[in-house]
C-alpha positions, -999 to 999 in steps of 0.1 A, spaced: 257 530 169 290 548 174 303 562 207 296 598 197 259 587 191 261 573 223 275 602 240 249 624 226 222 606 237 237 602 269 243 638 272 206 644 264 190 616 284 215 628 316 205 664 312 166 653 311 170 633 339 193 655 363 164 685 354 134 661 362 151 646 393 171 674 403 201 651 407 228 677 411 258 653 394 267 680 369 272 676 335 299 650 334 281 631 361 246 637 341 262 626 310 277 593 326 241 584 341 229 591 307 250 570 288 245 540 317 211 549 318 205 541 282 224 508 283 198 503 313 170 516 294 175 492 264 179 462 286 148 469 302 131 477 268 140 448 257 135 424 283 100 438 292 90 447 260 106 429 232 119 459 216 150 447 199 178 475 194 160 499 218 186 525 216 198 527 183 208 563 173 199 599 176 160 596 176 135 606 200 126 572 213 164 563 220 164 594 241 133 584 257 145 549 269 178 565 274 160 590 298 136 564 315 169 544 324 186 573 332 158 582 360 157 548 371 194 546 380 192 581 396 162 568 418 184 537 425 218 555 434 195 579 460 183 548 475 218 536 481 239 566 490 213 580 516 231 606 538 230 587 571 208 605 598 229 615 632 
């Protein structure tokens, strides 16, 4: 999959995850989370469900897997980067 496809899938998945999770990372942050989420989601789909090449182009399955990975990534970043209560 070309870099442009990764960016488009990352944009869509990151934007959707930001809408669902209310991330507030901005457009660039959502794109980055979507791209990294695509990698995380693709890895998890391959490791847990045996799906080869889970994120392989601009299609609904790739966007859904990247979205799931971005949601997982947002949840992890929220757990790690909690503001301190003083």
